[in-house]
C-alpha positions as CSV (number, residue, x, y, z in Angstrom):
1,M,0.5,3.4,-10.7
2,V,-0.4,-0.2,-10.8
3,V,-3.6,-2.1,-13.4
4,Q,-4.3,-5.1,-13.3
5,V,-6.3,-7.3,-16.1
6,K,-7.0,-11.0,-15.8
7,L,-5.9,-13.4,-18.1
8,L,-8.0,-15.4,-19.9
9,P,-6.3,-18.1,-21.2
10,T,-7.1,-21.6,-23.1
11,P,-6.8,-24.8,-21.6
12,E,-2.7,-25.4,-22.6
13,Q,-2.1,-21.9,-22.3
14,E,-2.8,-22.3,-18.2
15,A,-0.5,-25.0,-18.7
16,A,2.2,-22.7,-20.1
17,L,1.7,-20.1,-18.0
18,R,1.0,-22.3,-14.7
19,S,4.7,-24.9,-15.9
20,T,6.6,-20.6,-16.4
21,L,5.8,-19.8,-13.0
22,R,6.9,-23.0,-11.1
23,V,10.5,-23.5,-13.1
24,C,11.1,-19.6,-12.5
25,N,9.7,-19.8,-8.9
26,E,12.4,-23.0,-7.8
27,A,15.3,-20.9,-10.0
28,A,14.8,-17.8,-7.5
29,R,14.9,-20.6,-4.7
30,W,18.1,-21.6,-5.2
31,V,19.1,-18.5,-5.8
32,S,19.1,-17.6,-2.6
33,D,20.5,-19.6,-1.7
34,V,23.4,-19.0,-2.8
35,A,22.2,-15.2,-1.9
36,F,22.3,-16.4,2.0
37,K,24.8,-18.5,2.2
38,S,28.0,-16.1,0.1
39,D,26.1,-12.8,2.4
40,A,25.5,-10.8,-1.9
41,F,22.6,-10.0,-2.0
42,K,22.9,-7.2,-5.0
43,N,21.7,-8.1,-8.2
44,F,25.0,-7.6,-10.1
45,T,26.9,-9.5,-8.3
46,L,25.0,-12.4,-7.8
47,R,24.0,-12.1,-11.4
48,K,28.2,-12.9,-12.3
49,Q,27.8,-15.7,-9.2
50,C,24.2,-17.4,-10.6
51,Y,23.5,-16.4,-14.4
52,G,25.3,-19.0,-15.9
53,E,23.4,-21.9,-13.9
54,V,19.8,-20.3,-14.4
55,R,20.1,-20.5,-18.0
56,G,21.9,-24.4,-17.8
57,R,19.7,-26.3,-15.4
58,W,16.5,-24.3,-15.4
59,G,16.5,-23.4,-19.4
60,L,16.0,-20.0,-19.3
61,G,15.8,-17.7,-21.3
62,A,18.1,-14.6,-21.1
63,Q,15.4,-12.0,-20.1
64,A,13.9,-14.9,-17.4
65,A,17.4,-15.5,-15.5
66,Q,18.2,-11.6,-15.0
67,H,14.5,-11.4,-14.6
68,V,14.5,-14.7,-11.3
69,I,17.9,-12.9,-10.1
70,K,17.0,-9.1,-9.8
71,K,14.2,-10.4,-8.1
72,V,15.5,-12.1,-5.3
73,S,18.1,-9.2,-5.1
74,D,14.9,-6.9,-4.3
75,A,13.4,-10.1,-1.9
76,Y,16.1,-9.4,-0.1
77,T,16.3,-5.8,-0.3
78,V,13.3,-5.6,0.6
79,L,13.1,-6.8,3.4
80,R,16.4,-5.3,5.0
81,A,14.4,-2.1,4.4
82,S,11.3,-3.4,7.0
83,L,13.7,-5.1,9.2
84,K,15.7,-1.9,9.6
85,A,12.6,0.3,9.8
86,S,10.9,-2.0,12.9
87,S,11.4,-0.6,16.3
88,G,9.6,-3.1,17.4
89,G,10.6,-6.9,18.8
90,T,13.1,-8.0,21.9
91,R,15.2,-8.4,22.0
92,G,17.7,-11.1,20.0
93,S,14.4,-11.3,18.4
94,R,15.2,-10.7,14.0
95,A,12.8,-7.5,14.2
96,S,15.3,-6.0,16.6
97,C,18.9,-6.8,15.6
98,G,17.8,-6.6,11.9
99,T,18.8,-10.1,11.0
100,V,17.3,-12.5,8.6
101,H,18.0,-16.0,10.3
102,R,17.0,-18.3,6.8
103,P,17.0,-17.4,3.0
104,I,13.9,-15.9,1.5
105,A,11.7,-18.9,0.3
106,F,9.5,-18.5,-2.9
107,R,5.9,-20.4,-3.1
108,A,6.0,-22.1,-6.3
109,E,3.0,-19.8,-7.9
110,S,4.6,-16.7,-6.9
111,A,4.6,-13.6,-9.0
112,Q,7.1,-13.4,-12.4
113,P,8.1,-10.2,-13.4
114,Y,7.5,-9.6,-17.2
115,D,9.1,-6.4,-18.9
116,D,8.6,-5.8,-23.2
117,R,11.0,-8.1,-24.4
118,M,9.5,-10.6,-22.7
119,L,6.2,-9.6,-23.1
120,S,3.8,-7.7,-26.0
121,W,0.8,-6.1,-25.9
122,Q,-2.0,-5.9,-27.3
123,A,-4.7,-3.0,-26.8
124,E,-6.6,-2.9,-29.1
125,A,-7.1,-6.6,-29.7
126,R,-7.7,-7.2,-26.1
127,T,-4.4,-9.8,-26.0
128,V,-1.0,-10.0,-25.3
129,S,2.2,-12.6,-26.4
130,V,4.0,-13.7,-23.5
131,W,7.2,-15.5,-22.8
132,T,6.9,-19.3,-21.8
133,V,9.6,-21.6,-20.5
134,E,7.8,-23.6,-23.4
135,G,7.9,-21.1,-26.1
136,R,6.0,-17.9,-26.7
137,L,2.2,-17.4,-26.8
138,K,0.7,-14.8,-28.8
139,G,-3.0,-14.3,-28.7
140,V,-3.7,-14.3,-24.8
141,A,-6.7,-13.1,-24.1
142,F,-7.1,-10.6,-21.3
143,T,-10.2,-8.6,-19.9
144,G,-10.1,-5.3,-16.8
145,S,-13.2,-2.6,-16.1
146,Q,-13.4,0.3,-18.9
147,Q,-11.4,2.6,-16.5
148,H,-8.5,-0.1,-16.2
149,L,-8.3,-1.1,-20.5
150,E,-8.0,2.7,-21.0
151,T,-5.4,3.6,-18.1
152,L,-2.7,1.0,-19.6
153,A,-3.1,1.6,-22.9
154,R,-2.5,5.2,-22.6
155,Y,0.0,5.5,-20.0
156,R,1.9,1.7,-19.8
157,K,5.4,1.2,-19.3
158,G,7.4,-0.5,-17.7
159,E,7.2,-3.9,-16.7
160,S,4.2,-7.0,-16.0
161,D,4.1,-9.2,-13.1
162,L,2.7,-12.3,-14.4
163,A,0.3,-13.8,-11.2
164,Y,-1.8,-16.4,-10.1
165,R,-4.3,-16.7,-7.8
166,D,-7.3,-18.2,-6.1
167,G,-7.4,-20.4,-9.9
168,M,-7.3,-17.1,-11.8
169,W,-4.1,-15.6,-14.0
170,F,-3.7,-11.9,-13.5
171,L,-0.9,-9.5,-15.5
172,L,0.2,-6.2,-12.9
173,A,1.2,-3.5,-15.4
174,T,2.7,-0.8,-14.6
175,C,1.7,2.7,-15.5
176,E,3.0,6.5,-15.2
177,V,-0.1,8.6,-15.0
178,P,1.1,12.2,-15.2
179,E,0.2,14.3,-12.2
180,S,-1.7,17.1,-12.0
181,V,-0.6,20.7,-11.8
182,A,-2.5,22.8,-7.9
183,H,-4.2,25.5,-9.1
184,G,-3.4,28.3,-8.0
185,E,-3.0,28.3,-3.9
186,P,-5.7,26.1,-1.7
187,V,-8.2,28.0,-0.4
188,D,-8.0,26.2,3.2
189,F,-7.6,22.8,4.4
190,L,-9.5,19.7,4.9
191,G,-8.8,17.9,8.3
192,V,-9.5,14.1,8.5
193,D,-9.0,11.8,12.1
194,L,-8.0,8.9,11.5
195,G,-9.5,6.1,13.8
196,I,-10.2,3.1,14.5
197,V,-13.8,2.9,15.7
198,N,-15.1,6.5,13.1
199,I,-12.3,5.0,10.2
200,A,-12.4,9.3,8.8
201,A,-14.2,12.4,11.0
202,T,-14.1,15.5,8.6
203,S,-12.9,19.1,9.5
204,D,-17.2,19.3,7.6
205,G,-17.9,17.8,10.5
206,E,-18.8,14.3,8.0
207,I,-18.1,10.9,9.8
208,L,-17.0,7.8,8.1
209,S,-18.1,4.9,10.6
210,G,-16.0,2.2,10.8
211,R,-18.7,-0.2,12.5
212,H,-19.3,-2.6,9.4
213,I,-15.9,-3.2,8.9
214,N,-15.1,-3.8,12.3
215,R,-18.2,-6.0,13.1
216,C,-16.5,-8.1,10.0
217,R,-12.9,-7.9,11.5
218,V,-14.2,-9.7,14.7
219,R,-16.1,-12.2,12.1
220,D,-13.6,-13.0,10.5
221,R,-11.1,-13.4,13.5
222,A,-14.1,-16.3,14.7
223,L,-14.3,-17.9,11.7
224,R,-10.0,-18.6,11.5
225,T,-10.0,-19.5,14.8
226,K,-13.2,-22.4,13.6
227,L,-11.1,-23.7,10.4
228,R,-7.7,-24.1,12.5
229,K,-9.8,-26.2,15.2
230,K,-11.6,-27.8,12.6
231,N,-8.1,-28.6,10.6
232,T,-9.2,-30.6,7.3
233,A,-8.6,-29.9,4.6
234,S,-11.4,-27.9,2.9
235,A,-10.9,-25.2,6.3
236,K,-7.2,-25.7,5.2
237,R,-8.2,-24.1,2.1
238,R,-11.3,-21.1,2.7
239,A,-8.6,-20.3,6.1
240,R,-5.7,-19.1,2.9
241,R,-8.6,-17.6,1.1
242,R,-9.9,-15.7,4.8
243,P,-6.4,-13.4,4.3
244,R,-7.0,-12.3,0.6
245,K,-11.4,-11.8,1.2
246,E,-10.7,-9.8,3.9
247,A,-7.3,-7.8,2.2
248,R,-10.1,-7.0,-0.3
249,R,-13.0,-5.4,1.5
250,T,-10.8,-3.4,3.3
251,R,-8.6,-2.4,0.7
252,D,-12.2,-1.2,-0.7
253,I,-13.1,0.8,1.7
254,N,-10.4,2.6,1.3
255,H,-10.8,3.5,-2.0
256,K,-13.9,4.3,-1.7
257,I,-13.3,7.4,1.4
258,A,-9.9,8.3,-0.3
259,K,-12.3,9.2,-3.5
260,H,-14.4,10.9,-0.7
261,V,-12.8,13.2,1.3
262,V,-9.9,13.5,-2.1
263,A,-13.4,14.9,-4.1
264,E,-14.6,17.6,-1.3
265,A,-11.4,18.5,-1.5
266,E,-10.9,19.3,-5.0
267,R,-14.5,20.6,-5.1
268,T,-14.0,23.5,-2.5
269,G,-11.0,24.0,-3.9
270,R,-9.1,22.9,-0.7
271,G,-6.1,21.0,0.2
272,I,-6.3,17.9,2.0
273,A,-4.8,17.7,5.8
274,L,-3.8,14.0,7.8
275,E,-1.8,13.1,10.7
276,D,1.3,11.6,10.4
277,L,-0.1,8.2,12.6
278,K,3.9,6.0,11.9
279,G,4.7,4.1,14.7
280,I,1.9,4.8,16.6
281,R,2.0,0.6,16.6
282,E,4.6,0.9,18.6
283,R,4.2,3.7,20.7
284,V,0.4,2.8,21.4
285,R,0.3,-0.4,24.4
286,L,-3.5,-2.1,24.2
287,R,-4.1,-4.5,26.5
288,K,-4.4,-8.2,24.4
289,P,-8.5,-8.0,23.8
290,Q,-6.8,-4.6,21.4
291,R,-4.7,-5.3,19.7
292,A,-5.5,-7.6,16.9
293,T,-8.4,-4.4,16.4
294,L,-5.1,-2.1,16.1
295,H,-2.8,-4.0,14.2
296,G,-5.4,-4.4,11.6
297,W,-5.8,-0.8,11.6
298,A,-5.2,-0.1,8.2
299,F,-4.1,3.6,8.2
300,A,-0.5,3.5,5.9
301,Q,-2.9,1.7,2.8
302,L,-5.7,4.6,3.3
303,G,-3.3,7.8,3.7
304,R,-1.8,6.5,0.3
305,F,-4.7,5.9,-0.8
306,I,-5.3,9.6,-0.5
307,A,-1.9,10.9,-1.3
308,Y,-2.3,9.3,-5.2
309,K,-6.1,10.0,-5.8
310,A,-5.4,13.5,-4.0
311,R,-1.9,13.4,-6.8
312,R,-4.2,12.9,-10.0
313,A,-6.2,16.0,-9.0
314,G,-3.8,18.3,-8.1
315,V,-5.2,18.3,-4.3
316,P,-2.0,19.2,-2.2
317,V,-2.1,17.0,0.8
318,V,-0.4,18.4,4.4
319,F,0.9,16.0,6.9
320,V,0.6,17.2,11.0
321,D,2.0,15.8,14.1
322,P,-0.4,14.1,15.3
323,A,-0.1,14.9,19.4
324,Y,-2.3,16.4,21.4
325,T,-5.1,16.9,18.2
326,S,-7.2,15.0,20.3
327,R,-6.8,16.6,23.9
328,T,-7.0,20.5,22.0
329,C,-9.5,23.2,22.1
330,A,-10.4,23.4,18.4
331,E,-11.6,26.9,20.0
332,C,-9.8,28.1,22.7
333,G,-6.5,25.8,22.6
334,H,-6.2,24.9,25.9
335,V,-4.2,21.0,26.0
336,D,-6.2,19.0,28.7
337,T,-6.8,15.1,29.6
338,A,-10.0,15.6,30.3
339,N,-11.1,17.7,28.4
340,R,-11.5,14.2,25.8
341,V,-14.2,12.9,28.0
342,S,-14.9,9.7,26.5
343,Q,-14.4,7.6,22.7
344,A,-16.8,9.9,21.2
345,R,-17.4,13.7,23.3
346,F,-14.8,16.1,23.9
347,A,-15.8,19.2,26.3
348,C,-13.1,21.8,27.3
349,R,-12.3,22.4,30.7
350,S,-11.4,25.6,30.2
351,C,-14.2,27.8,27.5
352,G,-16.9,24.7,27.8
353,F,-17.2,24.0,24.7
354,V,-18.8,20.6,23.4
355,D,-17.7,18.6,20.2
356,H,-17.4,15.0,19.2
357,A,-13.8,13.7,19.9
358,D,-12.9,13.6,16.8
359,R,-14.6,16.0,14.5
360,N,-12.7,18.2,17.6
361,S,-9.2,16.3,16.4
362,S,-10.2,17.0,12.5
363,R,-10.4,20.9,13.1
364,N,-7.1,20.6,14.8
365,I,-5.1,18.5,12.7
366,R,-6.7,21.4,9.8
367,A,-5.7,24.5,11.6
368,R,-1.7,23.2,11.9
369,A,-1.9,21.7,8.3
370,W,-2.9,25.6,7.1
371,E,-0.5,27.0,9.6
372,L,2.3,24.5,8.5
373,W,1.6,25.5,4.8
374,R,1.9,29.4,5.5
375,R,5.9,28.7,6.6
376,G,6.3,27.1,3.7
377,A,6.2,23.0,4.3
378,R,5.6,21.3,0.3
379,S,2.3,18.9,-0.8
380,V,3.7,15.1,-0.8
381,A,0.5,14.7,-3.7
382,S,0.5,17.0,-5.8
383,A,3.4,19.2,-7.8
384,V,3.1,22.9,-6.9
385,P,4.2,25.6,-9.1
386,G,7.8,27.2,-7.4
387,Q,7.8,24.1,-4.6
388,G,8.4,21.0,-6.6
389,T,7.7,18.3,-6.7
390,A,6.1,14.6,-4.6
391,G,8.8,12.2,-4.8
392,R,11.6,14.7,-3.6
393,K,14.7,14.5,-0.6
394,R,12.6,13.9,2.9
395,N,12.7,16.6,5.1
396,T,11.1,18.0,8.4
397,T,8.5,21.2,9.0
398,T,9.3,23.0,11.7
399,S,6.8,21.3,13.9
400,G,8.3,17.1,13.2
401,A,5.7,17.1,10.4
402,R,6.6,14.1,8.0
403,N,6.6,15.4,4.7
404,A,7.4,12.5,2.1
405,S,6.5,11.2,-1.0
406,L,4.5,8.5,-0.2
407,A,4.1,5.8,-2.7
408,A,1.2,6.0,-5.3
409,V,0.3,1.7,-4.9
410,A,-3.2,1.0,-5.5
411,T,-5.1,-1.3,-7.8
412,G,-6.8,0.6,-10.4
413,S,-8.9,3.5,-8.4
């Protein structure tokens, strides 16, 4: 997990932190140019080319110089992996050919990684000692929620990132929280159908509507358009803040939904069944007014949140093939496009069964997960005795459902 705490620096300490980010990111931009021109993106290769120059030209310490080079190398690794995974884009575009046409740039206030040699924590005093280009800063106060502080004190391990956002300073600390082991076999599965109109519908009949968040997205798009037309300094400043505010709202809602789903599954001794929706944006073709809604759908984030919360609770999670779940009758198994009468109504043409469309889909998802589990499918979210742990090498079940480990990355929930 990644736990976020807020720093409370004095004006002098803040000036030193700001100078540190500016110098480190200036050095990172130079290293990025060298990597691009020499076509050398591996950390060790870049270190041989740039380490001496970074230390001498910008006066960085040994650890800081290595982290600057590693940050550049990791940025190119992530970019190439994203381009390789992308199947969209027109012929000749960067997305389709998987090439990088210009060096990666780093903002003056981009986050900088720190290790335990550059940053030490005093959990009881709630202070940190942090390296800066102006010397070591001791006694920098930090604060956070009680849950985050307890997690930080017990499980912090590895690097932390110094970040500056909206006039505030943060430390993003990596914590290795032990996974819970599932208590025996699940008695059943809780099917969860993910959607846009209804964010989630469970096989128990509970429907979590997305009306509020969809209305907020429409309002946000209209506000962004208005700010672009205004084109003043204040409008530009507000426009830069809007995406982060929208992302925080979406993340908060997904956290709440994931917490509720995992708690219900844990209480009843069941596993969780989700659809594997990877690549849906490339498969689905929509009219232009609907594209923004589809691409703003944070189904992957919700899936990650459910997976990592289930991992902590010891609840197994299985991803199933979503094909025809909305057209299949949960009672008789009849598959027909005409079964889906409307967005919300399902009426089977064979047996006459009528239900809410999303609830019917969630029941089909539950049934597929239960069948996969009986065939030996492994959970992606919890360590089950005799079945290995999450984080195993990707493998595919007999039905083609992907059972890869989802990255448990979340900001402390």
